C-alpha positions as CSV (number, residue, x, y, z in Angstrom):
1,M,77.0,97.8,73.0
2,N,78.2,98.8,69.4
3,V,82.0,97.5,69.2
4,K,81.7,99.0,65.9
5,K,81.1,102.4,66.9
6,Y,84.2,102.1,69.7
7,L,86.5,100.5,67.2
8,A,85.8,103.8,64.7
9,Y,86.2,106.5,67.5
10,I,89.5,104.6,68.4
11,K,90.8,104.6,65.1
12,V,89.7,108.5,64.5
13,V,91.8,109.4,67.7
14,E,94.7,107.1,66.2
15,T,94.9,108.7,62.6
16,G,93.5,112.3,63.7
17,S,91.3,112.2,60.5
18,L,87.8,111.1,59.9
19,T,88.9,110.3,56.3
20,K,91.6,108.3,57.1
21,A,89.9,106.2,59.8
22,A,87.3,105.5,57.1
23,D,89.6,104.6,54.6
24,L,91.6,102.1,57.1
25,L,88.0,100.5,58.3
26,N,86.4,100.4,54.6
27,Y,83.6,102.8,55.5
28,T,82.4,105.9,53.9
29,Q,83.6,109.0,55.9
30,P,79.6,110.1,56.4
31,S,79.2,106.5,58.3
32,I,82.2,107.3,60.6
33,S,80.9,110.9,61.5
34,Q,77.7,109.2,61.8
35,M,79.0,106.8,64.6
36,I,80.8,109.5,66.3
37,S,78.0,111.6,66.4
38,S,76.0,108.7,67.9
39,L,78.1,108.4,70.5
40,E,78.2,111.8,71.7
41,E,74.4,111.9,71.6
42,E,74.3,108.8,73.6
43,Y,77.0,109.8,75.9
44,G,75.8,113.7,76.4
45,F,79.0,115.4,75.5
46,A,81.5,116.0,72.5
47,L,84.2,113.6,71.5
48,L,86.0,115.3,69.1
49,V,87.4,118.6,68.4
50,R,87.0,119.6,64.7
51,Q,90.3,121.3,63.7
52,K,91.6,122.7,60.2
53,N,94.0,119.9,59.9
54,G,91.8,117.1,61.6
55,V,90.3,116.3,64.7
56,K,91.7,115.5,68.1
57,P,89.8,114.0,71.3
58,T,88.0,116.1,73.9
59,E,89.0,115.9,77.3
60,N,86.2,113.7,78.0
61,G,86.9,111.8,74.9
62,L,90.8,111.2,76.3
63,K,88.7,110.0,79.6
64,V,86.7,107.3,77.8
65,L,89.0,106.4,75.2
66,Q,90.8,104.4,77.8
67,A,87.6,102.1,78.3
68,M,87.2,101.8,74.9
69,R,90.5,100.7,74.5
70,E,90.2,97.7,76.7
71,I,86.8,96.8,75.3
72,E,88.6,96.3,71.8
73,R,91.1,94.2,73.2
74,G,88.5,92.1,74.8
75,Y,86.7,91.9,71.7
76,E,89.8,90.9,69.6
77,K,90.6,88.4,72.3
78,L,87.0,86.8,72.0
79,L,87.3,86.7,68.0
80,G,90.9,85.4,68.6
81,T,89.5,82.6,70.6
82,V,86.6,81.8,68.5
83,D,89.0,81.5,65.3
84,G,91.1,79.6,67.5
85,I,88.6,76.9,68.1
86,N,87.5,77.0,64.6
87,G,91.0,76.2,63.6
88,L,91.9,79.9,62.3
89,E,95.1,81.9,63.2
90,T,93.7,85.8,63.2
91,G,93.8,89.1,65.5
92,K,95.6,92.3,65.7
93,V,98.9,92.8,67.4
94,R,100.5,96.5,67.8
95,I,104.2,96.6,68.5
96,G,106.3,99.5,69.7
97,A,109.7,99.5,68.9
98,Y,113.1,101.7,68.8
99,I,114.1,102.5,65.7
100,S,117.1,100.5,65.4
101,I,115.1,97.6,66.2
102,A,112.0,98.5,63.8
103,T,114.8,99.0,60.6
104,N,117.1,95.7,61.7
105,W,114.5,93.5,63.2
106,M,111.2,93.8,62.4
107,P,111.1,93.9,58.3
108,R,112.4,90.3,58.7
109,I,110.6,89.4,62.0
110,V,107.1,90.7,60.4
111,S,108.0,88.6,57.2
112,E,109.0,85.5,58.7
113,F,105.6,85.7,61.3
114,K,103.2,86.3,58.6
115,Q,104.2,83.1,56.4
116,R,103.0,81.4,59.6
117,Y,100.1,83.3,60.7
118,P,98.8,85.0,57.3
119,F,95.6,86.4,59.0
120,I,97.3,88.4,62.1
121,E,97.6,92.0,61.6
122,I,100.7,93.6,62.6
123,Q,100.8,97.4,63.3
124,L,104.3,98.8,63.7
125,Y,104.8,101.9,65.9
126,E,108.6,103.6,65.9
127,G,109.8,105.3,68.9
128,N,112.3,106.1,71.3
129,A,112.2,105.3,75.2
130,S,109.7,108.0,76.3
131,E,107.4,107.4,73.2
132,L,107.5,103.5,74.2
133,D,106.5,104.4,78.0
134,D,103.8,106.7,76.9
135,W,102.1,104.1,74.1
136,L,102.6,101.5,76.8
137,E,100.7,104.0,79.4
138,E,98.2,105.1,77.2
139,D,97.4,101.2,75.4
140,T,98.4,102.9,72.0
141,I,100.4,99.4,71.6
142,D,100.3,96.0,72.8
143,F,104.1,95.3,73.7
144,A,107.2,97.3,73.0
145,I,110.9,96.1,72.2
146,G,113.2,98.5,73.9
147,S,115.7,98.5,76.7
148,S,115.0,98.1,80.7
149,H,115.9,101.3,81.6
150,H,113.7,101.6,84.5
151,H,111.4,98.6,86.2
152,K,107.9,100.1,85.6
153,W,106.9,97.6,83.0
154,D,107.2,93.6,83.0
155,F,110.3,92.8,80.9
156,R,111.3,90.0,79.2
157,F,115.2,89.6,78.1
158,L,116.1,88.9,74.6
159,L,119.7,90.1,74.2
160,E,122.5,92.5,75.4
161,D,123.1,95.2,72.9
162,P,126.7,96.4,73.1
163,I,126.9,100.4,73.4
164,I,129.8,101.6,70.9
165,A,131.9,104.7,70.0
166,V,130.6,105.7,66.7
167,M,132.8,108.5,64.2
168,S,133.8,109.3,60.7
169,T,136.6,107.1,59.0
170,R,138.1,110.9,58.8
171,H,138.0,111.3,62.5
172,E,141.3,111.2,64.7
173,W,140.1,108.7,67.1
174,A,139.3,106.4,64.1
175,Q,143.1,105.1,64.0
176,A,142.3,104.0,68.0
177,N,141.7,100.6,68.9
178,I,139.9,101.4,71.9
179,I,137.9,104.7,72.9
180,S,139.6,105.7,76.4
181,L,137.4,108.1,79.1
182,Q,139.9,110.5,78.5
183,A,139.2,110.5,74.5
184,I,135.6,110.9,75.6
185,K,136.1,114.0,77.8
186,E,137.8,115.6,75.3
187,A,135.9,114.9,72.0
188,E,133.3,116.6,70.4
189,W,130.0,114.7,70.6
190,I,126.6,114.2,68.8
191,L,124.5,112.9,71.4
192,P,120.7,112.1,71.7
193,Y,118.3,114.3,73.7
194,P,117.9,112.7,77.2
195,D,114.3,111.4,76.7
196,S,116.2,108.7,74.5
197,L,119.4,106.4,75.4
198,F,119.2,106.9,78.9
199,E,121.9,104.1,78.9
200,V,124.4,106.5,77.2
201,H,123.1,109.6,79.7
202,N,123.5,107.5,82.6
203,F,126.9,106.1,81.6
204,L,128.4,109.7,81.3
205,K,126.8,110.4,84.7
206,K,128.2,107.6,86.4
207,E,131.7,108.2,85.4
208,G,131.4,111.9,86.1
209,I,132.2,112.9,82.7
210,Q,130.8,116.2,81.0
211,P,131.3,115.6,77.2
212,R,131.8,118.6,75.0
213,I,128.2,118.2,73.1
214,T,128.5,119.8,70.0
215,Y,124.9,118.7,68.8
216,Q,121.9,117.1,70.3
217,I,119.9,115.5,68.0
218,R,116.3,113.5,67.9
219,G,116.8,111.0,65.2
220,D,119.2,108.3,64.7
221,E,119.5,108.8,61.1
222,T,120.3,112.6,61.7
223,I,123.0,111.4,63.9
224,L,124.9,109.4,61.5
225,A,124.6,111.5,58.6
226,M,126.3,114.4,61.0
227,I,128.7,111.6,62.3
228,R,129.8,110.7,58.7
229,H,130.7,114.4,57.9
230,N,132.9,114.4,60.9
231,L,131.1,116.9,62.5
232,G,131.5,114.9,65.8
233,I,131.7,111.5,67.6
234,S,128.5,109.4,69.4
235,L,127.6,106.6,71.4
236,L,125.2,104.4,69.9
237,P,124.0,101.0,70.1
238,R,125.3,98.2,67.9
239,L,121.9,97.2,66.2
240,L,121.4,100.8,65.0
241,L,124.7,100.0,62.7
242,N,123.9,97.5,60.0
243,S,125.9,97.3,56.5
244,T,124.0,99.9,54.8
245,V,124.7,102.6,57.2
246,L,128.5,101.8,58.1
247,D,129.9,103.7,54.8
248,G,132.4,106.2,56.2
249,I,131.8,105.7,59.6
250,A,134.3,103.6,62.1
251,T,133.0,101.8,65.5
252,R,135.4,101.4,68.3
253,P,134.8,100.0,71.9
254,V,134.5,102.4,75.1
255,E,137.4,101.7,77.6
256,I,134.5,100.8,80.1
257,P,132.1,98.3,78.3
258,L,128.7,99.6,78.0
259,S,125.5,98.0,76.7
260,R,122.0,97.8,77.3
261,K,119.4,95.0,77.9
262,V,116.9,94.6,75.0
263,G,113.7,92.7,75.6
264,I,109.9,92.8,75.8
265,L,108.2,95.3,77.4
266,T,104.3,94.7,78.5
267,N,101.9,96.6,80.6
268,M,100.7,93.0,82.4
269,R,99.2,95.1,85.2
270,K,96.5,96.2,82.6
271,H,95.3,93.4,80.8
272,A,96.4,89.8,79.7
273,P,98.1,89.5,76.2
274,T,95.8,88.1,73.3
275,P,96.2,84.6,71.3
276,A,97.7,86.7,68.8
277,I,100.0,88.8,70.9
278,S,101.5,85.7,72.7
279,K,102.1,84.2,69.3
280,M,103.9,87.2,68.3
281,I,106.0,87.2,71.3
282,H,106.6,83.7,71.8
283,F,107.8,84.3,67.8
284,I,109.9,87.2,68.5
285,E,111.6,85.1,71.3
286,E,112.5,82.3,69.1
287,W,113.6,84.3,66.2
288,V,116.4,86.8,68.4
289,N,117.2,83.2,69.9
290,K,117.9,81.9,66.4
291,E,119.8,84.9,65.3
292,A,122.1,84.9,68.4
293,G,122.7,81.0,67.9
294,E,123.5,82.0,64.0
């Protein structure tokens, strides 16, 4: 069994490019192509479809991809265990996170973590709730930092993140101390699509509110930009609203308090964490507790 071939194929699928995979793995493009061809010859079927803008896995290629990822994880766990015995801290951790968390938490978390564990590689994926679910299911990431919108994954609670009304400082409701349910019914809203911020959509449904949705946007930065131009108001998590985005924006609590539970989501039914993953999860828990206490 040649693990390097599996790792090469996984990276080609992730990047959609033989050249990009070669660059990331420090191989030449012909070497990567030869590895894939060798696997295809060994298996007796094609793994990749060549396209103008890159490559994508065939149907059979997708079927073997999951097994290869399990081998990759086992291989990384073996290397991490051996390095640990020899006094080294190595490994790779793939983290999926909401954009609000990736923007406000992860740069500081990764910076401090790398100071303690300089030889552990970190890969960060930004996505909405549906994308995190898909990545956990497909084993694209080792764990996610998101909200407990359903009970499909193992969940380790980190904090309660309030969801608040967000509007331009020029909006009429910016003068209010609190946003009532009646105001929510009357205002023009900019809301994310239903595949993200489930808590907001569930809240509106529970309260029997059908807001006047002027725009539906997939992208937190775009929502904030439109709010800043007074095109409507929105309900957004406080974690998204750091000091760099609040210029021209006002925030107000909602009459009925609303929040989301943020934590670490793992797919424990598929695999146990490697030593590197366990270290990162423990580090994040410590970091959030420290931040909450300050």
